[in-house]
C-alpha positions as CSV (number, residue, x, y, z in Angstrom):
1,M,-1.9,-3.9,6.6
2,G,0.5,-3.2,3.7
3,Y,-0.9,-6.4,2.1
4,L,-4.2,-4.6,1.5
5,R,-2.4,-1.8,-0.3
6,A,-0.6,-4.3,-2.5
7,F,-3.8,-6.2,-3.2
8,R,-5.6,-3.0,-4.1
9,A,-2.6,-2.0,-6.3
10,S,-3.0,-5.4,-8.1
11,A,-6.7,-4.7,-8.5
12,W,-6.2,-1.2,-9.9
13,T,-3.6,-2.5,-12.2
14,L,-6.1,-5.0,-13.6
15,F,-8.7,-2.2,-13.8
16,A,-6.3,0.0,-15.7
17,T,-5.5,-2.9,-18.0
18,G,-9.2,-3.2,-18.8
19,I,-9.4,0.5,-19.6
20,L,-6.2,0.5,-21.8
21,H,-7.3,-2.7,-23.6
22,L,-10.8,-1.1,-24.2
23,M,-9.1,1.9,-25.7
24,G,-7.0,-0.4,-27.9
25,H,-10.1,-2.3,-28.9
26,V,-12.0,0.8,-30.0
27,K,-9.0,1.9,-32.1
28,G,-8.6,-1.6,-33.5
29,A,-12.3,-1.8,-34.4
30,R,-12.0,1.6,-36.1
31,D,-9.1,0.3,-38.1
32,F,-11.2,-2.7,-39.1
33,T,-14.0,-0.5,-40.4
34,N,-11.7,2.0,-42.0
35,P,-8.3,0.3,-42.7
36,P,-5.3,2.6,-42.8
37,D,-3.5,0.6,-45.5
38,E,-4.0,-2.1,-48.2
39,A,-2.6,-4.9,-46.1
40,T,-5.0,-4.1,-43.2
41,H,-7.9,-3.7,-45.7
42,A,-7.2,-7.2,-47.1
43,L,-6.9,-8.7,-43.6
44,A,-10.2,-7.1,-42.5
45,R,-12.0,-8.2,-45.7
46,A,-10.8,-11.8,-45.2
47,M,-11.7,-11.8,-41.5
48,M,-15.2,-10.3,-42.2
49,G,-15.8,-12.6,-45.1
50,H,-14.9,-15.9,-43.5
51,L,-17.9,-17.2,-41.7
52,I,-17.9,-20.0,-39.0
53,P,-21.1,-21.9,-38.4
54,D,-22.2,-21.1,-34.8
55,F,-25.7,-22.4,-34.4
56,P,-28.2,-20.7,-34.9
57,V,-26.1,-18.1,-36.8
58,A,-22.8,-17.9,-38.7
59,R,-20.2,-15.6,-37.2
60,S,-17.3,-14.0,-39.0
61,V,-13.8,-14.4,-37.8
62,A,-13.7,-10.6,-37.2
63,S,-16.8,-10.9,-35.0
64,I,-15.2,-13.6,-32.9
65,Y,-11.9,-11.7,-32.7
66,L,-13.5,-8.5,-31.7
67,G,-15.8,-10.3,-29.2
68,F,-12.8,-11.9,-27.4
69,S,-11.0,-8.6,-27.4
70,L,-14.0,-6.8,-25.8
71,S,-14.4,-9.7,-23.3
72,F,-10.8,-9.4,-22.2
73,S,-11.4,-5.7,-21.3
74,A,-14.6,-6.6,-19.5
75,F,-13.0,-9.4,-17.5
76,A,-10.2,-7.2,-16.4
77,L,-12.5,-4.4,-15.3
78,I,-14.9,-6.7,-13.5
79,L,-12.1,-8.7,-11.7
80,G,-10.4,-5.5,-10.7
81,A,-13.6,-4.1,-9.2
82,L,-14.4,-7.4,-7.4
83,I,-10.9,-7.5,-5.8
84,V,-11.3,-3.9,-4.5
85,I,-14.6,-4.9,-3.0
86,L,-13.2,-8.1,-1.6
87,C,-10.3,-6.2,0.1
88,S,-12.9,-4.0,1.9
89,E,-15.1,-6.9,2.9
90,L,-12.3,-9.2,4.1
91,K,-9.8,-6.6,5.5
92,D,-10.2,-8.0,9.0
93,N,-10.0,-11.6,7.9
94,P,-6.5,-12.3,6.5
95,S,-7.1,-16.1,6.5
96,S,-10.1,-15.9,4.1
97,L,-8.4,-13.2,2.0
98,R,-5.3,-15.4,1.8
99,R,-7.3,-18.3,0.4
100,F,-8.8,-16.1,-2.2
101,A,-5.3,-14.6,-3.0
102,R,-3.9,-18.0,-3.8
103,I,-6.7,-18.7,-6.4
104,Y,-6.4,-15.2,-7.7
105,L,-2.6,-15.5,-8.2
106,A,-3.0,-18.9,-9.9
107,G,-5.5,-17.3,-12.2
108,L,-3.2,-14.4,-13.0
109,L,-0.3,-16.8,-13.7
110,I,-2.5,-18.8,-16.1
111,L,-3.6,-15.6,-17.8
112,T,0.0,-14.4,-18.1
113,V,1.1,-17.7,-19.7
114,I,-1.8,-17.3,-22.2
115,S,-0.9,-13.7,-22.8
116,V,2.8,-14.6,-23.5
117,N,1.6,-17.1,-26.1
118,Y,-1.2,-15.2,-27.8
119,F,-1.3,-11.5,-27.0
120,I,0.9,-8.5,-27.7
121,W,3.2,-7.3,-24.9
122,P,1.2,-4.5,-23.1
123,P,-1.4,-6.8,-21.5
124,T,1.3,-9.3,-20.6
125,I,3.3,-6.6,-18.8
126,C,0.1,-5.4,-17.0
127,L,-0.7,-9.0,-15.9
128,L,2.8,-9.5,-14.6
129,V,2.6,-6.2,-12.6
130,A,-0.8,-7.3,-11.2
131,F,0.8,-10.7,-10.3
132,G,3.7,-9.0,-8.6
133,F,1.5,-6.8,-6.4
134,G,-0.7,-9.9,-5.7
135,A,2.4,-11.9,-4.7
136,V,3.5,-9.1,-2.3
137,A,0.0,-9.1,-0.9
138,L,0.0,-12.9,-0.4
139,A,3.3,-12.8,1.4
140,G,1.9,-10.0,3.7
141,L,-1.2,-12.1,4.3
142,R,0.8,-15.1,5.3
143,R,2.7,-13.0,7.8
144,A,-0.6,-11.5,9.1
145,Q,-2.1,-14.9,9.5
146,R,0.9,-16.2,11.3
147,E,0.9,-13.2,13.7
148,A,-2.9,-13.7,14.3
149,G,-2.2,-17.4,15.2
150,H,0.5,-16.4,17.7
151,Q,-1.8,-13.9,19.4
152,R,-4.4,-16.5,20.3
């Protein structure tokens, strides 16, 4: 059942990504409130000053940016935790786990493409590592499903 180890490694990689991103988010939010240099101060002032109508309130670009950043951390943490639980619940059902793994890998691939286009490199590398572990798990699940079919 090496595929479970690989799947869990993918999940823990996502969980670690969420923790690391959360740490970066906290540091970035601190830099926003106390900019380290004049360029960052001008950027923070512009982002906090530009409001976008969002019924029933207007939100600053900084608020939206920080909200998306925090959401990325939460999504990675939640998805990592769900995968660990799923591995435990479906460990004896490679067929069901394989169906989930396909959707999971497709999602990681989409997130990686988004990350390459819009994010800095650390989350992209973490997503690629999680994808790699997930691909190893999917290959193992395929083998396990084939072996289970031959035993019937």
